[in-house]
C-alpha positions, 0 to 999 in steps of 0.5 A: 633944218634948222627946223629938224636939228631943233626938234632934235634937241635931245638927241645931239650928234654924236661924233664915234671913234669908230668911224670913217678914221680918214678926212673926207672933202665933199664940194660943187659948183654951178656955172649958173652967173649972178647978174649982177656980177657974173660970179657962180656959187659953189659950196665944201663940205668935210668928214672925219670919223663920219662927222662933219667937221665944216662947211661952206658956201660961197661966191666964186672968187672969179667968173667961172669960164666953163663948168669945169672951171668953176668946179676946179675953183670950188675943188681949189676953195673944197 
């Protein structure tokens, strides 16, 4: 991703007013535990006018008891 972005320096990212004006947010989580602390990973990304405005990837705040629990923790973070 970094290599592609660097190769497109002259193009940039365009935010257009005819894009989707509604804030959209996506999230996902993994219930595969880290052997050190038992916590899974999760990520969130938000879009406005079809342009990403925030993104975050982190460990879950606590150990998930199921895949559903992990997904709800990611949704809460989002």
